N, C-alpha and C positions, 0 to 999 in steps of 0.2 A: 562522419564517414570514416572508415577504417579500411585502409588498404584499396580505397575506391569503392569499397561496398559499404552499404548503410550498416550502422550498428543495430543488432536486433534488439527490440523493445520487448521486455517480459511481459507475458500475458496476465491475467487476473490470478490464475492458479499458480503461476511460478512466483508472483509478488506474495501471495498467502503463504506459500511454502518457505520462501525467504524469511518473512517475519516469524514463522514457526521455528525455524531453525536458530534465529537470532534469540528468541525467547528460551529456548531450551538450553543453549549455551550460556546466556546471560544469567539464567535462573541459578546456575551452578556456582557463579562467582560473585553474587551480589546479594545484600541483605534485602528484605522486602521493600523497604522505603525507597532505597536507591533503584531497585530492579523496576518498579512501575514507572518511574521517570524516565529511565533510559529506554524501556520499552515503548512508552508513548512517542518518545522523541524519534525513535527508528521508524515507528508506524508513520509519522509525520512526514520524514524524509522519503518513505516509499511512495507516498501520493503526490509529493511535490511535482508540479508541472502538469498535472492531469487536470481536466476540466472539472470545476467545482471542488478543488483541492482545499481552498480556503475554508470551506464550511466543513469539511472532513476534518481538517487539522483543528479547528475549534472544538468539534465534537471529541475528538480523540483527546485532546488536552483536557477537556473536563471529565473525562471517563476516570472512575475511582478504582477500577480492578481490571485484571488482565482479560477476562472473558468479555468484559465491555469493550474494551479497546479492539479485541480480535474480531467481534461482531461488526462493529462500526467499519472497521478497516475491510473486512471481507465483503460486506454490503457495498460499501463505495467502489472498491475496485472492480467488482462484478459487474455494477451498474455502469460505471465509467467504461469498461471494456465493451459491453453490449452497445453502448451509445456510439463508440469508436467504430466498432464492426458496421453498425448501421449506416454511419456517416461514409465509411469507405465504400460500402455496396452502393449507395447513392452517387457517389462520384464515378464509380465504375460504370453506372448505367448511362450517365449523362455524358 
């Protein structure tokens, strides 16, 4: 809680965009071998705390290239976001 208000949680599109910004900035400063490790690490941090995050982190950690990391990350956060929206709708009805 920040100033008595809940801290906003980024949605799937915001998380995907954040990872893309990180990718673009990191690519300019790191060689490929170091780049992919840091990129996977950031993707893992961005899914932390979400439902099913452990499986996503394992898949991200096993990815060998940027495109695979981005695809796994995007699929996971969109699915998790959809699940959370469904859960919130069900709670609102109850």
